[in-house]
N, C-alpha and C positions, 0 to 999 in steps of 0.2 A: 256745225257743218264740217264735213271732212272731204277734202279733195282726194279722189281715188283714181287709180289707174283703171278707168271704168270700161274701156273698150278693148276687145280682143282683136286679133289680126284680121278676122273676117269682117268685123264691123269697120275697122279702119280701111280695109280694102274697098268695101262698099261705099264708104264716104268719099274715097278718092275717085272711084269709078263714076260716081254721080256728080262729081265736081262740087261737093259741098264745102270744100275748104277745110281748114284746120278746126274741125268740130271739137276735138279734145281740148283745145286751148280755152274754150268757154263752157262746154257742156258739163264738166265735172262739178260746177257750182250749183247745178240743178239736181244732181244725183247724190243722195245721202246714204249713209249706212245705218240710218235710224229714221223713225217717223216723228216729225214735229207734232205738236199737240193737235193742230187742226186735222192732220191726217189720221191720228188715232181716233178722234171723234168721228171722222168720216167712216172709217171701217166699222166702228162700233154701232153705227146706225143702219148698216146695209142688210138687206134680207138675203143676199146671195153673193158669191164670189165666183169668178171665172178662174179655173186653175188648169195648168198645163204641166205634164210630167211624162216620164217614160213608163210604159206599161210593162207587164211581166215578160212579154216576148221581145222587149227592146224597142218596140214601136212608140212614137210619141202620140199622145192623145190629149184632147181638151175636154173639160167637163165643167159641171156646176156644183158647188157646195152651197146648200141652202139651209136656212134655219130661222127661228124666230128672232125678232129684233134683239141685238146684243149677243147673238151666237158667236160673233167674232169679237174677241175682247183683247186689246193690247195692254197687258199688265205693266209693260215698260216700253220705252221707245224702240227696242230691238227685238221684240217678241210679239207674236200674234197667236192667241189661244182660240181654238175652235171647238164649240160644243155641237158637233154634228157628225154624221157618217155618210159615206157613199153607199148607195144600194149595191148589193152583190153583183148585179148585172152591169154595173158601170165598169168600163175598161180600165179605170184607174183605181178601183176599190182596193185590191190587194197591195198595190204599190204604195199607196198613201198610208195604209195601215202599217206596213212594215218599215217605212222610212225611205225618203227619196228626195232628190232635188226637185224644186217646184217653182213655177212661175205663177204669179197671182195678179189678176186684174180686178180691182174694185171699181165698179161703174154704177152710176146712178142715172138711168136713162132719162128720167123726167127732167133733170136739171143739166144733163150732159156733162156732169162732173166725173172724172176718173183718175185713178192713181194706180201705178204698177209697182210691184215689188217682186223680188226673187229671194230664195233662201232654201232651207232644208226643213222638211216636215217629218215629224215622227210622232208616235203615240206614246204616252207615258204609261205607267203601270195600271192606271185606272181607265186606260183607253182614250183619254182626252188628247186631241191633236194639238201640236204646238209647232209653229213655224219660227225658226231662228233666221232673222232677216240679214241678207247681205247687201242688197241695194234697194232703193225706193225712189221714185220720182213721179211727178205729176205729168199730165198730158193735156193738150188743148182739146176743145170740144168739137173739132171739125168732123163732119160726116156722121155724127151720132143722131139717130132718129129718136125723137122724144116719145117716151111711153110711160104710162103709169101702171103700177102693179097692184094686184090684189091676190089673196090666197084663198084656195078652196079647201074645204074640210073633208070632202068625200072622195078625194083622189085615190084611184087604185091603179098603180103602174101596170102596163101590159107587158107581156113577155118580149124580151129583146130579140130582134131579128138580125143575124149576121150574114154578110156576103162579101164577095171579093170585087164587086162592082155595083154601080148605082142602078136602081130600078127606074122605070119610066116615071113613077110617082115621085121618087126622090129627086130625080133630075128636074122635074117640074117645080118641086118645092124650092130647090136651090135657085132656079132661074127667076123665081118671083121674090127672092129674099132681098132685103135691104140691109141686113146685119149679119155678120159672121165673126167668129173668133179664131185666131191662129195660135198654135203652139209650136215653138221651135226651141232647140237646145244646142249648147256648145260645151264640150268637155275640155276645160283647160286645166291650169294648175288648181289643185283642190281648194286652196285658200284664196284664189283670185276672185275679186268681186264679180267679174264678168262671166265666170264659169257657172253653168247651170241652165235652168229653163226660163222661158219668157212666154207670157200670155198677152196677146194684144187684140185690139178691136179693129175691124175693118167694116166700113159702111159706105153706102152709096144709094143711088136710085135703084128701084127694083129692076133687075136685069144687069146690074153692074158686074156680076160674075157670069162669065160666058161658059155655058155647059157645052163642051165640044162633042162629047159622047159619054158613054157609061163609065169610061176610065179616065177621062181628061177634063180638067177645069182650067180656066184662065182667070186669074185674079188681078185686077188693075192695082197698081201701087201709085198713089197720089202724092203730091207734095205734103210733107209732114214735118216732124221735128228735126230731121237730118241726123238722128242717132243711128238709124238703120240697124236696130236690134234684130228684127226678124230676118231681113235680107242678109245681114252679116252672119247670123247663125246658119242660114241656109247655104251660104258660100263655104262654110266649114263643114256642115253636116246637112245634107240635102233632105233628111227626113222631116216630115211636117205632119202636124195634126190640125184638123179643122172641126169646128162645131157650129151647127145651125140649130136655132131654137124655134120651135113652133110656139109663137107667143100666145096663141089662142087656146092651145090644148096642153101646153107644158111639155110637149115632146122634145126629145133631143136626138139629133142626127150627128153621130160621131164618125169622122173619116180620118184614116191614117194612110199616108203615102209618101211619095218623094217629090221634090220640086227642083226646077231649074229657073234661072232668072233670064228673061229676055230684056236686055238693056235698051235695045232700039227696035221695038216692035213695029212691023210694017202693017199699015192699015188696021190699027187696033179697033176693037169694038167700042172702046171708050176713048175719044180723042184727048180727054183731060188726063189720061194716065201717063205717068212719066216712064214707067216700066211695067212689065207683066211678070207675074209669078205663075209658071206653068206647072200644074199639079197632076201627077199620075196617081190615080186612086188604087190602093192596094188592099184595103180592108175597110168594111163599113159595119157599124153597129147602130141600129135604129131602135130607139127606146120610146115608144108612145107613152104619153102621160107620165113621164119620168119625174116631173116636178109638181109640187103643190102650187107653185106660183103661176099666175097668168098675167098678161100685159095687154093694155089697150092703147092704141095710138092717141096722142094728144091733139092731133090735127083737128078733130071734130069740135074742140073747145075754142078754136081760134076765131078771129074776126077778119072781115074784109075791110081794109082801111084804104082810103083814097089818098093819092099823092096830091096834097094841097099846094105844095110849093117845092121848087128845087133851087138851091142857092149854091153857087160855086164859091167855096171858102178860100181855096188856093187853086193853082193850076192842076193839082192832083186830087183834091178832095171836094166832093159834092155832098151837100146835106139834103135829105129828103124830110119834109114835114108831112107826117101822116095823121089824118083825122078820120073819125067815123062819120058816116052819112046818116046814122040814126041819132036818136036822142040819148042813148045810153052813154054814160061817162066812160072814159078809158080807165083801165085797171091801173092803179098806182104801182109803181115799181120802186125798188131801192136803188139809189144812185150807185152806179158801177155795173149794174146788170145789163144783160144783152137781150135783144129781141129776135126770136126765131122768125124768119120770113120764108115765103114760098111764092114762086111766080113761074110763068111759062116763058120760055125763050125760043124764038124760031130756030129750027134745025135741031132742037133738043127733044128727044122722044119723050122724056119724062120731065116733070116739074123740077126746078132747081131750088134747093133749100140751103139757106145760109143763116148765120147768126151774127149780128153786128151790135156793138155796144150802143146803148142809148146815150146821146150826148146832151139832151135837154134837161129841163127841171123835172124832178119826180112828180111834182104836183102841177099839172097843167092840162090844157085841152088838146094837146098834140103829143105825138111821139116824134123825136128827131133822131135820124140815123145819119151819120157822117162817114162816107165811104171813100177810101183811097182807090184810085184806078190802078189796077195791076195789069200789065200787058198780057199776061197769060191767064188772067182771071175771067172766067166765063161770066160770073155773076156781076163783078164790079164793072166790066166793060158794058154789060147790058144796062146797068143802073146809070152809068155816065152817058152812054151814047144813044140809047133807045128808049128807056122808060120816060114817059111823058106825064106832065101834070094832068090830073084828072083820071089817070089809070088807077087800078086797084092792086093791092098786094095782100095776100093771105098772111096772117100773123098768128102765132101762138102766144101763150102767156110769157111775159118777161121772166127771165131766169138767170141764175148765176150767183156765186157766193163771193165774188170780188167786190166787197161792199165796205162801207165805213165802219171801223171798229166802234163798238159801243162805248159810252162814257164821254168824258171830257178830256181825254188824253190829247196832247198836242199832235198835230198831223203835218207830215211833209209829203205833199202830193207831187210826184216826179214823173214826167213823161217826155217822150221824144216822138216827133213826127205825129202820125195819126193816133198814137197812144194817148194823145190829149183827150180823146172823146169821153172815156169814163171819168177822167179827172174833172172835166168841165161839168159833168152832171153832179159829181160830188161837191164841187164848188157851189153850184146852184142849191144843192140840198143844205149845205151849211148856212148859206144866206137865208134860205126859206125858214130854217129852224131858228134863226137869230141866235145861233150858238156863239158862245164866248170862247170856245176852245181856240188855242193859238194854231194858226194854219199858215204854212208856207206853200205857195203854188209855184212850182219849179218846172219850166218847160224849155226844151231844146228844139230849135228849128235851124234850117240852113241859113235863111235870111228873111227879110221882111216879106218878100214875095211868097214865101212858103210858110208864113206864120199865120195859121188860121185862128179865127175867133179872137183876134187881138182886142178889138173894142169891147166885145162882150166880157172878156176876162177882166179888162181894166175897170169896167163898170162894176163888176161884182167885187173886185178887190177894194175899190173905193167905197163901197157901201158898208163895210164893216171894219172897224179899227183893229180887229184882231187878225186880219188877213194881210199877208205880205206876198209879194211876187218876186221871182228871180228868173228872168227870161234870158236865155243864152242863144246867141247866133254863132254858129260855127264858122260861117263865111259871109259876114255882113256886106251888103252893097254900100256903095258910097252914099246913096240916098238914105240908107238906114242910119248912118252916123250923124245925120243932120237932125234927126228927131229923137224922141225918147221912148221908142218902142221896144228897146231891149236894154238889159242891165249889164250883161257880161259878154265879152268876145271869147269864143271857144266852146268846146263841148262841156256838158255836165260831167263832173267827176265826183268820186266819193269824197275827195278832199273839199271840193266846193260845197258839197252838202253839209259836211261837218262844220265848215266855216259859217254856216247860217246860225250856228250856236243854238240849235233847238235843244230843249231840255232832255235830260237822260231818259225820261219815260216816253219820248215821242215815238210814234209809229210812222214808218216810211211805207208809202204805197207807190209801187213802181209799175209803169206800163210802157211798153215799147218793144223793139226787136230783141231777139234772144241774146245777141252779143252785147247789146247795151245793158240789158238786165243783169247778165252775168258779171260784167265789170263793176256795175254799181253795187250789186248785192254782196259780192265777195269783198269789195273794198270797204263797205260799211261794216261788215263783220270783223274785218281785220282792224278796224278802228274802234271796236268795242261796242257796236250796236248789237243787241241780242238778236239771235236768229228769229225768235217769235215776234219781234217787233217789225219784221220786214214782210210785206205782202206784195205779190207781183201777178201781173197778167201779161202774157206775150201777145204781140201783134205782128202781122206781116207774114210773108212766106217763110216756112221753116218753123213757125210757132207751134 
């Protein structure tokens, strides 16, 4: 892993304007100049990539590169080779063929997994495309609508239609959309990692984008990773590209224009928005049946589960026990995965969708979700304050790839706060499997009052001789000192993890807030733990 000067002046200004704090002090540990093995495998399995770059006229555009499985191949950690072409009607076709800065988003809608990279794309003598990577980093799954894809063999693209404003049909299409992609760029020093283009995902309930008229759109900006790549780019260069996919027909609606940031929107159409991106439409390219890919929503495969029990684990965390009302068993999940849920909230026009880690045993007759109450969280406040035992929640299939490494390598499970939830499920799985692999369960809490699942963890640890615990209280109460509920005073540190004396082949699984993960991850690497032995999942605002 390489610490890079990853943010340009616009991004730093946006972080300051938003009150995000010193993001640069921790974020560089999540941004690499190369792809680790799991990211290379991820790109190699994707059927499409979202790309953003500058078109021939200097306008930014966003498009889709698609191909058969394996069309995107990383021959080494800093290169991505692409066996595909853009159709001549694509607004980026000539730019990509001749070589340009490019932003890439790899996204797997069915599992909500995504990764972003930026670099320079060019064609070799044989016409094969190659991206030399500058930066790459993962993203959280917030606001991604799950969809499964399939491919049609008889697709015939229709002629592209260009215009300088949106038609009534196009406005209606955008107003019903729950997914869009944004392209933005910044021209800095040629060799600066932050120079170039960025492609990013935006999602919400249908109608989350406000169509003001044929020339104006308002896009809400929600709480995210606090990097402010898109908004930072727009503060330096207001030109913007947008892409909307017709998931049923494979059509692409490309928009290029300019944007301004409304930092304090009055009476926004979406009260959950922190800011608004106001877009002026300047050019439109509508390409019916542009792709061979089609997508279907996964919501039809979900189940209605009843809230059988609510348990307050700490003053901030409540657990929901979900059970089916029919005789069909629950689908098994892998420890560490999350459960997509959907429910109605009064005063919200559309259903609210979220994903929460499953905190219970993978093999059981219930699903358990343990949710921290966030003061600005529409979903978490509803779960804590309003949702009652006996009510139903719509669920999709469990998903996610933050799971236990295969084999019998030793494990160090490290969590802070509500980051405990997937680790607890992993601990249940290890006990259920009667695995003999060495395991250290390390958790940090403020004090005993905020230490959830204490008795449950102790019971699991005591059930297997190969499992040990290391509980840290950063500010223990006087009553905590009289018992044996914690092992160390102070926060978890890289040094304290190394002092556990886990074997050199141990894998470290980390879950918690971004600043916590950054400190632990960089500290472990500095102390000789291989990058590919560290796996993480972010929790909380800004994840």
